[in-house]
MARTI-966183 format. One record per residue: residue in one letter; chain; x negated, y negated, z of N, C-alpha, C in turn. Coordinates in Angstrom, 3 decimals, always signed. Atoms other than C-alpha are relative to their C-alpha. Example, Ala and Ser with C-alpha at 12.3 -4.5 7.8 and 13.67 -1.06 7.14 Angstrom:
2
ATOM, timar, torkol, n.X, n.Y, n.Z, ca.X, ca.Y, ca.Z, c.X, c.Y, c.Z
ATOM, a, A, -0.890, +1.190, +0.000, -12.300, +4.500, +7.800, -0.900, -1.200, +0.000
ATOM, s, A, +0.820, +1.190, -0.060, -13.670, +1.060, +7.140, +0.770, -1.090, +0.730
//
This chain:
225
ATOM, timar, torkol, n.X, n.Y, n.Z, ca.X, ca.Y, ca.Z, c.X, c.Y, c.Z
ATOM, h, A, +0.949, -1.067, +1.539, +41.514, -51.357, -17.849, +0.440, -0.556, -1.117
ATOM, r, A, -0.189, +0.699, +1.306, +43.697, -53.037, -20.881, -0.612, -1.447, +0.273
ATOM, r, A, +0.589, +1.774, +0.233, +42.558, -56.820, -19.824, -1.248, +0.334, -0.647
ATOM, l, A, +1.558, +0.378, -0.197, +38.850, -55.732, -19.147, -0.172, +0.458, -2.150
ATOM, r, A, -0.067, -0.103, +1.047, +39.223, -54.042, -22.889, +0.499, -1.052, -1.238
ATOM, s, A, -0.479, +0.891, +0.989, +40.921, -56.912, -24.584, -1.315, -1.553, +0.038
ATOM, w, A, +0.767, +1.071, -0.169, +38.020, -59.071, -23.171, -1.420, +0.252, -0.507
ATOM, g, A, +1.301, -0.750, +0.741, +35.458, -56.533, -24.962, -0.974, +0.425, +0.637
ATOM, c, A, +0.750, -0.553, -1.139, +34.061, -55.264, -21.763, +0.279, +1.298, -0.287
ATOM, n, A, -0.109, -1.078, +0.407, +33.602, -51.673, -22.372, -0.560, +1.009, +1.423
ATOM, t, A, +0.570, -0.797, -1.375, +31.872, -50.701, -18.705, +0.185, -0.958, +1.186
ATOM, i, A, -0.410, +1.054, -0.659, +32.996, -51.965, -15.369, -1.332, -0.188, +0.997
ATOM, a, A, +1.172, +0.481, -0.190, +30.045, -53.759, -13.574, -0.034, +0.838, +1.845
ATOM, n, A, +0.099, -0.530, -1.393, +28.558, -52.456, -10.215, +0.320, -0.899, +0.944
ATOM, s, A, -0.572, +0.778, -0.810, +30.020, -53.370, -6.972, +1.297, -0.307, -0.168
ATOM, s, A, -1.194, +0.355, +0.093, +33.261, -53.515, -8.307, +1.079, +0.983, +0.687
ATOM, d, A, -1.041, -0.860, -1.185, +36.415, -52.054, -6.223, +0.011, +1.911, -0.919
ATOM, l, A, +0.320, -1.568, +0.704, +35.868, -48.232, -6.857, +1.553, +0.569, +0.102
ATOM, r, A, -1.208, -0.287, -0.030, +39.659, -47.886, -6.479, +0.133, +0.056, -1.529
ATOM, i, A, -0.431, +0.321, +1.403, +39.710, -48.907, -10.025, -0.904, +0.993, -0.806
ATOM, c, A, +0.720, -0.613, +0.429, +36.475, -47.416, -11.050, +0.152, +1.632, +0.039
ATOM, l, A, -0.302, -1.567, -0.034, +37.894, -43.949, -10.078, +1.281, +0.538, -0.439
ATOM, q, A, -1.164, -0.638, +1.158, +40.874, -43.783, -12.451, -0.130, +0.494, -0.957
ATOM, d, A, +0.245, -0.304, +1.275, +38.926, -42.662, -15.086, +0.519, -0.102, -0.966
ATOM, r, A, -0.227, +0.572, +1.496, +39.795, -44.711, -17.525, -1.055, -1.027, -0.511
ATOM, t, A, +1.158, +1.126, +0.748, +36.471, -47.049, -18.278, -1.151, +0.480, +1.118
ATOM, p, A, +1.161, +0.028, -0.882, +33.143, -46.054, -17.459, -0.742, -1.113, +0.542
ATOM, y, A, +0.265, +1.313, -1.383, +31.284, -48.011, -14.423, -1.410, +0.019, +0.089
ATOM, a, A, +1.129, -0.014, -0.832, +28.007, -48.355, -13.158, -0.215, -0.337, +1.376
ATOM, e, A, -0.232, +0.746, -1.388, +27.221, -48.636, -9.657, -1.586, -0.144, +0.650
ATOM, r, A, +1.544, +0.486, -0.330, +24.101, -49.535, -7.296, -0.121, +0.121, +1.119
ATOM, v, A, +0.227, -0.290, -1.590, +22.380, -48.819, -4.183, -1.264, -0.711, +0.408
ATOM, e, A, +1.063, +0.859, -0.723, +19.953, -50.856, -1.967, -0.510, +0.946, +0.868
ATOM, c, A, +0.840, -0.661, -0.723, +17.463, -48.572, -0.119, -0.607, -0.432, +1.140
ATOM, e, A, +0.979, +0.423, -1.252, +15.892, -48.712, +3.220, -0.985, +0.900, +0.336
ATOM, s, A, +1.193, -1.066, -0.194, +12.555, -47.278, +3.787, -1.107, -1.159, +0.250
ATOM, r, A, +0.640, +0.723, -0.616, +9.452, -48.855, +5.089, -0.672, -0.597, -1.024
ATOM, t, A, +0.692, +1.041, +1.060, +8.260, -52.050, +3.186, -1.490, +0.038, -0.024
ATOM, i, A, +1.133, +0.907, -0.091, +4.739, -53.289, +2.387, +0.312, -1.054, +1.043
ATOM, e, A, -0.172, +0.805, -0.987, +4.614, -55.098, +5.452, -0.979, -1.479, +0.047
ATOM, g, A, -0.021, +1.175, +0.800, +2.664, -58.104, +3.818, +0.582, -0.654, -0.767
ATOM, s, A, -0.577, +0.281, +0.937, +4.573, -58.364, +1.198, +1.420, -0.926, +0.733
ATOM, w, A, -1.159, +0.721, -0.422, +7.987, -61.051, +1.130, +1.061, +0.322, -1.341
ATOM, g, A, -1.227, +0.228, +0.957, +11.305, -61.578, -0.916, +1.023, -0.766, +0.269
ATOM, q, A, -1.192, +0.321, -0.238, +14.231, -63.206, -1.126, +0.788, +0.859, +0.600
ATOM, w, A, -0.815, -1.223, -0.684, +16.129, -60.018, -0.589, -0.342, +0.640, +1.133
ATOM, g, A, +0.855, -1.202, -0.721, +13.382, -58.121, +1.590, -1.273, -0.200, -0.719
ATOM, k, A, +1.709, -0.328, +0.719, +9.856, -57.057, +1.265, +0.425, +1.360, -0.933
ATOM, f, A, -0.013, -1.312, +0.590, +8.796, -54.779, -1.209, -0.403, +1.406, +0.581
ATOM, r, A, +0.290, -0.933, -0.631, +9.014, -51.342, -0.337, -0.973, +0.849, -0.490
ATOM, d, A, +1.596, -0.559, +0.077, +6.132, -49.001, +0.045, +0.548, +1.383, -1.006
ATOM, p, A, +0.037, -1.702, +0.845, +6.314, -46.139, -2.811, -0.515, +1.060, +0.382
ATOM, w, A, +0.984, -1.174, -0.516, +3.948, -43.952, -1.067, +0.672, +0.546, +1.280
ATOM, d, A, -0.722, -0.428, -1.424, +5.692, -43.901, +2.517, +1.010, +1.371, +0.058
ATOM, p, A, -0.712, -1.182, +0.153, +7.433, -40.460, +3.127, +1.628, -0.380, -0.146
ATOM, s, A, -1.592, +0.516, +0.168, +10.659, -42.568, +3.789, +0.648, -0.322, -1.262
ATOM, f, A, -0.447, +0.690, +1.231, +10.750, -43.940, +0.225, +0.989, +0.897, -0.833
ATOM, k, A, -1.210, -1.372, +1.053, +12.194, -40.629, -1.621, +1.096, +0.177, +0.952
ATOM, s, A, -1.142, -0.766, -0.623, +14.227, -39.353, +0.925, +1.428, -1.461, +0.325
ATOM, a, A, -1.121, +1.112, +0.150, +15.993, -42.865, +1.299, +0.604, -0.212, -1.023
ATOM, t, A, -0.781, +0.156, +1.275, +16.770, -43.374, -2.409, +1.065, +1.382, +0.062
ATOM, t, A, -1.163, -1.227, -0.074, +18.266, -39.924, -2.024, +1.240, -0.258, +0.295
ATOM, a, A, -1.064, +0.080, -1.133, +20.277, -40.323, +1.227, +0.902, -1.268, -0.826
ATOM, a, A, -0.623, +0.798, +0.596, +21.277, -43.735, -0.771, +0.887, +0.457, -0.946
ATOM, l, A, -0.898, -0.320, +1.199, +22.864, -42.053, -3.722, +0.953, +0.972, +0.626
ATOM, a, A, -1.376, -1.048, -0.453, +24.372, -39.004, -1.610, +0.834, -1.078, +1.141
ATOM, a, A, -1.236, +1.097, -1.012, +26.441, -41.949, +0.605, +0.705, -0.292, -1.189
ATOM, h, A, -1.217, +0.536, +0.878, +28.362, -42.806, -2.581, +1.068, +1.031, -0.088
ATOM, g, A, -1.102, -0.992, +0.229, +30.409, -39.696, -2.526, +0.070, +0.159, -1.599
ATOM, k, A, -0.762, -0.463, +1.148, +32.633, -38.710, -5.520, -0.600, -0.591, -1.214
ATOM, e, A, +0.540, +0.875, +1.518, +30.786, -41.802, -8.029, -1.360, +0.668, -0.112
ATOM, a, A, +1.397, -0.588, +0.583, +27.397, -40.201, -7.380, -0.072, +0.898, -1.044
ATOM, h, A, +0.124, -1.153, +1.325, +28.446, -37.220, -9.833, +1.016, -0.270, -0.479
ATOM, d, A, -1.060, +0.056, +0.962, +31.257, -38.730, -11.504, -0.358, -0.245, -1.386
ATOM, q, A, +0.612, +0.340, +1.497, +31.015, -38.257, -15.246, +0.518, -1.206, -0.577
ATOM, w, A, -0.282, +1.374, +0.384, +32.510, -41.922, -15.516, -0.656, -0.908, +0.408
ATOM, c, A, +1.192, +1.244, -0.295, +29.623, -43.585, -13.916, -1.281, +0.697, -0.541
ATOM, i, A, +1.229, +0.147, +0.973, +26.775, -43.672, -16.318, -1.091, +0.034, +0.516
ATOM, g, A, +0.969, -0.247, -0.836, +24.472, -44.276, -13.496, -0.243, -0.795, +0.893
ATOM, f, A, +0.549, +1.027, -1.162, +22.557, -46.209, -10.665, -0.787, -1.018, -0.255
ATOM, f, A, +0.806, +0.866, -0.289, +20.929, -49.308, -10.299, -0.727, +0.207, +1.180
ATOM, v, A, +0.671, -0.331, -1.413, +18.444, -48.788, -7.278, -1.012, -1.368, +0.230
ATOM, d, A, +0.268, +1.722, -0.334, +17.628, -51.823, -5.515, +0.439, -1.095, -0.630
ATOM, n, A, -0.731, +1.446, +1.033, +18.077, -55.611, -6.684, -0.730, -1.104, +0.077
ATOM, e, A, +0.742, +1.644, +0.070, +16.277, -58.513, -7.633, -1.388, +0.191, +0.705
ATOM, i, A, +1.249, -0.640, -0.787, +12.793, -57.173, -6.212, -0.818, -1.286, -0.353
ATOM, n, A, +0.831, +1.012, +0.343, +10.372, -59.908, -6.120, -1.285, +0.769, -0.087
ATOM, w, A, +1.286, +0.008, +0.201, +6.902, -59.264, -7.740, -1.336, -0.413, +0.539
ATOM, g, A, +0.681, +1.073, -0.198, +5.318, -62.043, -6.727, -0.186, -0.876, -0.955
ATOM, s, A, +0.118, +1.375, +1.262, +4.183, -65.328, -8.745, -1.215, +0.152, -0.776
ATOM, r, A, +1.733, +0.033, +0.617, +0.380, -63.982, -9.714, +0.299, +1.869, +0.184
ATOM, k, A, +0.099, -1.413, +0.138, -0.425, -60.304, -10.729, -0.317, +0.868, +0.959
ATOM, r, A, +0.841, -0.506, -1.031, -2.643, -59.980, -7.819, +1.090, +0.414, +1.338
ATOM, d, A, -0.739, +0.268, -1.343, +0.415, -60.546, -5.315, +0.083, +1.442, +0.784
ATOM, l, A, +0.090, -1.313, -0.836, +1.156, -56.843, -4.481, -1.250, +0.461, +0.621
ATOM, a, A, +1.468, -0.331, -0.791, -2.349, -55.728, -4.051, -0.110, -0.659, +1.002
ATOM, e, A, +0.611, +0.902, -0.678, -2.941, -58.562, -2.370, +0.592, +0.408, +1.761
ATOM, w, A, -0.701, -0.219, -0.783, +0.013, -57.884, -0.058, -0.440, +1.305, +0.924
ATOM, t, A, +0.308, -0.761, -0.587, -1.108, -54.555, +0.622, -0.919, +0.017, +1.025
ATOM, l, A, +1.211, +0.311, -0.796, -4.423, -55.427, +1.812, +0.351, -0.866, +1.486
ATOM, m, A, -0.122, +0.818, -1.087, -2.985, -57.808, +4.225, +1.182, +1.085, +0.797
ATOM, s, A, -0.877, -0.792, -0.753, -0.687, -55.059, +5.847, -0.884, +0.835, +0.776
ATOM, p, A, +1.013, -0.687, -1.091, -2.031, -52.779, +8.850, -0.283, +1.178, -0.398
ATOM, s, A, +0.803, -0.807, +0.306, -4.149, -50.168, +8.475, +1.125, +1.644, -0.347
ATOM, d, A, -0.730, -0.937, +0.205, -1.129, -47.309, +8.775, +1.033, +0.142, -0.911
ATOM, q, A, -0.733, +0.499, +1.085, +0.496, -48.896, +5.692, -0.522, +1.356, -1.054
ATOM, a, A, +0.732, -0.867, +0.874, +0.666, -45.852, +3.067, -0.622, -0.652, -1.087
ATOM, a, A, +0.545, +1.101, +1.198, +0.148, -48.389, +0.362, -1.536, -0.222, +0.204
ATOM, k, A, +1.194, +0.194, -0.162, -3.043, -49.451, +1.978, -0.975, +1.055, +0.038
ATOM, q, A, +0.548, -1.672, -0.211, -3.982, -45.547, +2.507, -0.273, -0.178, -1.796
ATOM, a, A, +0.351, -0.439, +1.592, -3.832, -45.489, -1.570, -0.916, -1.001, -0.434
ATOM, a, A, +0.908, +0.865, +0.262, -5.612, -48.996, -1.849, -1.586, +0.743, +0.191
ATOM, l, A, +1.081, -1.116, -0.627, -8.274, -46.872, +0.180, -0.712, +0.728, -0.917
ATOM, a, A, +0.550, -0.964, +1.124, -8.566, -44.144, -2.166, -0.486, -0.563, -1.378
ATOM, y, A, +0.186, +0.544, +1.335, -8.209, -46.003, -5.431, -1.524, -0.598, -0.028
ATOM, f, A, +1.564, +0.629, +0.221, -11.419, -48.298, -4.493, -1.225, +0.883, +0.435
ATOM, t, A, +1.228, -0.832, -0.074, -13.636, -45.774, -2.918, -0.231, +0.678, -0.885
ATOM, e, A, +0.089, -0.744, +1.048, -13.185, -43.684, -5.898, -0.686, -0.703, -1.180
ATOM, k, A, +0.461, +1.043, +0.901, -14.118, -46.864, -8.297, -1.759, -0.245, +0.786
ATOM, y, A, +1.508, +0.427, -0.668, -17.009, -48.205, -5.690, -0.598, +1.182, +0.511
ATOM, k, A, +0.486, -1.436, -0.855, -18.070, -44.953, -3.958, -0.583, -0.717, +1.043
ATOM, d, A, +1.070, +0.650, -1.307, -20.313, -47.482, -1.447, +0.818, -1.326, +0.299
ATOM, i, A, -0.713, +1.690, -0.840, -18.687, -50.902, +0.643, -0.876, -0.540, -0.400
ATOM, s, A, +1.016, +1.071, +0.368, -21.784, -52.338, -0.644, -0.030, -0.479, -1.251
ATOM, a, A, -0.753, -0.258, +1.612, -20.680, -52.219, -4.352, +1.233, -0.511, -0.029
ATOM, l, A, -1.592, +0.674, +0.055, -17.131, -53.436, -3.471, -0.364, -1.334, +0.435
ATOM, n, A, +0.454, +1.302, -0.405, -18.884, -56.533, -1.497, -0.794, -0.772, -1.010
ATOM, a, A, +0.500, +0.588, +0.654, -20.995, -57.380, -4.195, +0.922, -0.330, -1.060
ATOM, a, A, -0.638, +0.539, +1.394, -18.574, -57.329, -6.859, +1.086, -0.856, +0.613
ATOM, w, A, -1.076, +1.239, -1.062, -15.625, -59.465, -4.199, -0.833, -0.626, +0.485
ATOM, k, A, +0.886, +1.090, -0.829, -18.204, -61.438, -2.548, +0.498, +0.059, +1.333
ATOM, s, A, -0.919, -0.280, -1.509, -16.711, -60.098, +0.656, -1.153, +0.647, +1.057
ATOM, d, A, +1.285, -0.400, -1.304, -18.615, -58.835, +4.010, +0.571, +0.960, +0.481
ATOM, y, A, -0.200, -1.167, -1.031, -16.733, -55.505, +5.179, -1.327, +0.526, +0.302
ATOM, a, A, +1.006, -1.055, -0.448, -18.817, -53.661, +7.071, -0.077, +1.410, -0.578
ATOM, n, A, +0.341, -1.173, +0.611, -17.982, -50.646, +6.063, +1.775, +0.236, -0.564
ATOM, w, A, -1.366, -0.170, +0.476, -14.528, -48.842, +4.885, +1.182, +0.146, +0.865
ATOM, i, A, -1.282, +0.060, -1.102, -12.557, -48.362, +8.100, -0.152, -1.819, +0.123
ATOM, d, A, -0.445, +1.565, -0.153, -13.436, -52.251, +8.385, +0.721, -0.367, -1.060
ATOM, f, A, -0.951, +0.389, +0.667, -11.880, -52.308, +5.067, +1.653, +0.305, +0.131
ATOM, l, A, -1.826, -0.087, -0.297, -8.447, -50.925, +5.993, +0.272, -0.372, +1.101
ATOM, s, A, -0.154, +0.900, -1.284, -8.637, -52.523, +9.264, +0.229, -1.160, -0.198
ATOM, s, A, -0.001, +1.544, +0.252, -9.026, -55.808, +7.985, +1.688, -0.629, -0.330
ATOM, v, A, -1.186, +0.431, +0.583, -5.648, -58.041, +6.923, -0.656, -1.398, -0.605
ATOM, k, A, +0.570, +1.258, +0.775, -7.889, -60.982, +5.056, +0.617, +0.102, -1.085
ATOM, v, A, -0.292, +0.042, +1.684, -6.756, -62.264, +1.833, -1.678, +0.280, -0.801
ATOM, p, A, +0.912, +0.226, +0.716, -9.383, -61.466, -0.730, -0.438, -0.802, -0.788
ATOM, g, A, +0.069, +1.376, +0.509, -11.216, -63.930, -2.444, +0.157, +0.313, -1.642
ATOM, p, A, -0.322, -0.031, +0.932, -11.141, -64.821, -5.927, -0.480, +0.969, -1.066
ATOM, s, A, +0.683, -0.810, +0.923, -13.645, -62.660, -7.317, +0.589, +1.677, +0.182
ATOM, a, A, -0.833, -1.196, -0.142, -11.251, -59.734, -6.520, +1.182, +0.385, -0.703
ATOM, t, A, -1.229, -0.179, +1.191, -8.760, -60.421, -8.758, +0.099, +0.945, -0.954
ATOM, k, A, -0.371, -1.306, +1.054, -9.011, -58.087, -11.610, -0.006, +1.120, +0.733
ATOM, d, A, +0.094, -1.462, -0.443, -9.539, -55.037, -9.460, +1.481, -0.367, +0.988
ATOM, l, A, -1.370, +0.372, -0.636, -6.371, -56.693, -7.511, +1.098, +0.234, -1.253
ATOM, e, A, -1.005, -0.308, +1.222, -4.709, -56.687, -10.946, +0.451, +1.636, -0.181
ATOM, a, A, +0.167, -1.346, +0.329, -5.078, -53.260, -11.434, +0.589, +0.507, +0.925
ATOM, f, A, -0.760, -0.486, -1.281, -3.945, -51.769, -7.989, +1.452, -0.612, -0.134
ATOM, t, A, -1.328, +0.325, -0.086, -0.860, -54.005, -8.503, +0.759, +1.156, -1.226
ATOM, e, A, -0.671, -0.667, +1.564, +0.007, -52.251, -12.286, +0.194, +2.157, +1.105
ATOM, i, A, -0.361, -1.014, -0.836, -0.444, -48.977, -9.721, +1.044, +0.135, +0.966
ATOM, v, A, -0.887, +0.249, -1.195, +1.701, -49.912, -7.064, +1.364, +0.055, -0.622
ATOM, v, A, -0.964, +0.402, +1.326, +4.546, -50.847, -9.916, +0.366, +1.263, -0.337
ATOM, d, A, -0.158, -1.635, +0.713, +4.056, -47.391, -11.757, +0.687, +0.395, +0.670
ATOM, e, A, -0.565, -1.106, -0.734, +4.579, -45.717, -8.664, +0.891, -0.324, +0.778
ATOM, y, A, -1.094, -0.023, -0.314, +7.432, -47.307, -7.667, +1.297, +0.262, -0.821
ATOM, f, A, -1.260, -0.549, +0.929, +9.714, -46.755, -10.701, -0.497, +1.556, -0.070
ATOM, k, A, +0.243, -1.887, +0.198, +7.980, -42.950, -10.830, +0.619, +0.449, +0.951
ATOM, r, A, -0.386, -0.729, -1.382, +8.853, -42.103, -7.261, +1.556, -0.453, -0.265
ATOM, t, A, -1.266, +0.114, -0.118, +12.326, -43.611, -7.847, +1.069, +0.668, -1.005
ATOM, r, A, -0.418, -1.067, +1.269, +13.066, -41.895, -11.007, +0.112, +1.511, +0.422
ATOM, e, A, -0.103, -1.316, -0.715, +12.021, -38.645, -9.328, +1.206, +0.309, +1.043
ATOM, a, A, -0.949, +0.036, -1.178, +14.273, -39.189, -6.626, +1.275, +0.123, -0.579
ATOM, g, A, -1.361, -0.143, +0.311, +17.230, -39.748, -8.577, +0.432, +1.139, -0.938
ATOM, k, A, -0.360, -1.106, +0.925, +16.931, -37.265, -11.196, -0.169, +1.533, +0.720
ATOM, e, A, -0.014, -1.470, -1.011, +16.349, -34.412, -8.293, +0.937, -0.145, +0.784
ATOM, f, A, -1.503, +0.180, -0.685, +19.571, -35.894, -6.824, +0.893, +0.314, -1.083
ATOM, d, A, -0.576, -0.657, +1.416, +21.315, -35.294, -10.509, -0.475, -0.377, -0.943
ATOM, p, A, +1.061, -0.037, +1.257, +19.452, -34.809, -13.710, +0.793, -0.952, -0.984
ATOM, q, A, -0.921, +0.639, +1.224, +22.548, -36.159, -15.431, -0.193, -1.563, +0.349
ATOM, l, A, -0.316, +1.654, -0.563, +22.636, -39.643, -13.641, -0.813, -0.863, -0.412
ATOM, l, A, +0.832, +0.840, +0.641, +21.002, -42.409, -15.937, -0.525, -1.029, +1.629
ATOM, y, A, +0.706, +0.907, -0.838, +18.415, -44.539, -14.030, +0.021, -1.344, -0.436
ATOM, l, A, -0.189, +1.832, +0.707, +19.459, -48.330, -14.649, -0.804, -0.865, +0.174
ATOM, g, A, +0.765, +0.745, -0.357, +16.555, -49.831, -13.214, -0.072, -1.011, +1.101
ATOM, c, A, -0.304, +0.868, -1.174, +16.310, -52.692, -10.576, +0.724, -1.109, -0.079
ATOM, r, A, -0.428, +1.136, +0.156, +18.179, -55.592, -11.996, -0.855, -1.144, +0.093
ATOM, f, A, +1.114, +1.086, -0.118, +15.465, -57.748, -12.697, +0.626, -1.214, -0.283
ATOM, a, A, -0.377, +1.131, -0.212, +16.022, -61.291, -11.886, -0.976, -1.255, -0.631
ATOM, g, A, +1.225, +0.203, +0.281, +13.336, -62.585, -13.839, -0.865, +1.256, +0.035
ATOM, a, A, +1.225, -1.311, -0.440, +10.221, -60.142, -14.432, -1.325, -0.183, -0.870
ATOM, p, A, +1.190, +0.058, +0.811, +6.632, -60.380, -15.129, -0.089, +1.004, -0.960
ATOM, e, A, +0.198, -0.882, +0.882, +4.980, -58.488, -17.704, -0.305, +1.473, +0.643
ATOM, w, A, +0.405, -1.205, -0.554, +3.469, -55.843, -15.165, +1.002, +0.532, +0.525
ATOM, a, A, -1.218, -0.524, -1.137, +6.807, -55.094, -13.657, +0.807, +0.889, -1.707
ATOM, v, A, -0.960, -0.097, +0.986, +8.886, -54.774, -17.229, -0.906, +1.229, -0.515
ATOM, v, A, +0.238, -1.482, +0.930, +6.275, -52.071, -18.838, -0.059, +1.037, +0.914
ATOM, p, A, -0.496, -1.511, -0.982, +6.477, -49.179, -15.998, +1.073, -0.132, -0.238
ATOM, c, A, -0.957, -0.393, -0.072, +9.726, -50.018, -15.554, +0.689, +0.556, -1.690
ATOM, a, A, -0.094, -0.847, +1.246, +10.290, -49.289, -19.592, -0.170, +1.318, -0.203
ATOM, k, A, +0.637, -1.019, +0.242, +8.271, -46.533, -19.307, +1.096, +1.539, +1.018
ATOM, y, A, -0.449, -0.755, -1.046, +10.365, -44.787, -16.323, +1.694, -0.092, +0.019
ATOM, c, A, -1.348, +0.059, -0.466, +13.738, -46.047, -16.137, +0.668, +0.044, -1.665
ATOM, d, A, -0.907, -0.112, +1.685, +16.662, -45.055, -19.026, +0.352, -1.314, -0.331
ATOM, v, A, -0.696, +1.488, +0.485, +18.123, -48.813, -19.238, -1.058, -0.874, +0.779
ATOM, v, A, +0.119, +1.311, -0.834, +16.155, -51.824, -18.374, +0.644, -1.005, -0.129
ATOM, s, A, -0.801, +0.667, +0.004, +18.242, -53.932, -16.896, -0.522, -1.380, +0.851
ATOM, y, A, +0.282, +1.508, -0.539, +18.410, -58.116, -16.109, +1.243, -0.567, +0.393
ATOM, n, A, -0.475, +1.025, -0.272, +20.295, -60.150, -14.237, -0.047, -1.549, -1.029
ATOM, i, A, +0.491, +1.141, +0.872, +20.343, -63.218, -16.684, +0.842, -1.385, +0.376
ATOM, y, A, -0.638, +1.489, -1.186, +21.445, -66.609, -14.429, +0.101, -0.944, -1.573
ATOM, s, A, -0.162, +1.288, +1.246, +22.545, -68.578, -17.789, +1.258, -0.098, -0.574
ATOM, e, A, -1.484, +0.115, +0.476, +25.708, -69.774, -19.411, -0.068, +0.759, -1.286
ATOM, e, A, +0.361, -0.772, +1.549, +24.527, -67.582, -22.830, -0.845, +0.338, +0.013
ATOM, i, A, +1.115, -0.765, +0.294, +22.408, -65.188, -24.044, -0.859, -0.356, -1.250
ATOM, a, A, +0.698, +0.226, +1.304, +21.596, -66.686, -27.163, -1.324, -0.294, +0.032
ATOM, g, A, +1.626, +0.479, +0.101, +17.713, -66.760, -27.717, -0.585, +0.995, +0.974
ATOM, w, A, +0.781, -0.606, -0.902, +17.237, -64.399, -24.848, -0.291, +1.564, -0.690
ATOM, r, A, +0.296, -1.419, +0.506, +15.034, -61.063, -25.875, -1.124, +0.391, +0.914
ATOM, l, A, +0.904, -0.538, -0.933, +13.150, -58.545, -24.244, -1.720, -0.284, -1.149
ATOM, a, A, +1.274, +0.004, +0.877, +9.393, -58.509, -25.406, +0.001, +0.933, -1.386
ATOM, k, A, -0.163, -0.710, +0.977, +8.533, -57.227, -28.453, +0.017, +1.314, +0.046
ATOM, w, A, +0.629, -1.392, -0.244, +6.841, -53.989, -27.885, +1.205, +0.718, +1.050
ATOM, i, A, -0.933, -1.196, -1.093, +10.016, -52.989, -25.341, +1.243, +0.566, -1.033
ATOM, d, A, -1.185, -0.792, +0.393, +12.322, -50.594, -27.038, +1.509, -0.380, +0.446
//
């Protein structure tokens, strides 16, 4: 603890030795990685994107926090990161596209169906906008084909909804577990704007892993406090 202070460190990092963290001398952060149903059409270096609408999403988050024992409610633990270095896609439409490529029982896909039926009412209107050929809404739900470029604007809009739901439901689960526990975000390893905006909206702290020898010149977007 003296050595950390001599280096100018005021917090012990996540995944450190809990025997040191629990000596009640230095504040620390901890991390959980949750296992719940993923959006099956997604992909990522560490795993697929978790489906925020699936019933297992909230319970998995709560269970992961509870499994940490004392540190989950320790006054020296400033908060938890939930999940780690998520792949948001290389394009803003990707998360929505991955959702539509998933099977019909995917909760996120059911949410997509509700969103697009509300917007277009009739499948013919969606077909006209997307230049697609779905026979009906049941066909839309059961299909796993990739929508064409005409659907990009709508897919980008639904991606924003997916990301917003992810951060909102994660925060809700954490605060129900312990209202005093800070939600420290998901440890961005590079992050597109469409992920940072809702993160700043719901997280107590926006967190980044910066793989660089220095942080000189590194800045959050101007509109992030």
